[in-house]
N, C-alpha and C positions, 0 to 999 in steps of 0.2 A: 559405145559411141566412137565414131571415127571422124576426125577432123578431115575436111575436104580442101585444105589449103593448097596442096599441090595441084589438085584437079582444077580448082578455081583460077589459080594464077595462070596455068596453061591455057585454060578455056578463054579467059579474057584477053590474054596476050594474042592468041590466035585470031580472036574476033577483031582485034585492032590491026591485024596483019603486020605484027611486029615479030622479027626473028629473035631467037634467043640472043644472038650476038648484038643486035640493036638494043634490046632490052637491057642486057648487061652493060653496054656502054652508057646508056642513060642513067643507070644506077651506080656506075663506077665500081662494078664488080666483074669477075670473070664469067665467061659464058658457061664454064663448068659449074660455077655456083648456081646459075639459073637452071641448068640441067638437073643438078642435085635437088633443088627445091621442087621442080616439076616431077621428079621421080619419087618423091617423098622420102628421100634419104636424110634430108635435114630441112630446116626452115630458115627463112630469111632473118637477118638481124632485126630486132624490134624497131630499131631506129630507121630502118628503111620502109617500114610498113606505110607511113603516110605518103611517101613518095611513090611507092608501088601503087597505092590506091589512086593517087592523082593521075599517074601515067595511064592506068588501065581504066580509069573512069568508073570506079566502084567505091563503095563505102569502105571504111577501114575494117569493118567487121565482115564485109562481103566475102572475103577470100578465106575466112576461117569458119564458115558455116559448117555444120557437122551433120552426120547421119547417125541416128541411134540404131537403125536396123530393127526397131521394134514398132509394132502397130499400136500398142496401147501406152498411155501415159502411166509411168510407174510411180507417180507421186502418191498414188493411193495404195501402193503395194503394202500388204500385211494387214490391211483393214478388212473387217468382216463385211460381207456384201449381202 
C-alpha cells in the first residue's frame, strides 16, 4: 500500500495554479517544507491538513488516498475457494 499524499498535494496545487511559494505563504511554512511534502520526504503537520484541504478545494481524506498495487481484494486471503 502506498500513500499518495505527495502526489495529490502537488496535483491539486498545480490545478489551482498556486506556486509552492504562494502555497507556503498561505500555510505559514517555508517553501522548502512544501517541496519536501511533494517529494514524499515528509508529510505536513496534521494540524495543517484542514487548511490544506480548504485551500486546495479537496476533502481532508482526498490527499491521503492510497494505491495498493494489487488487483484483488485481499480481505479473503487464506480462505478456501
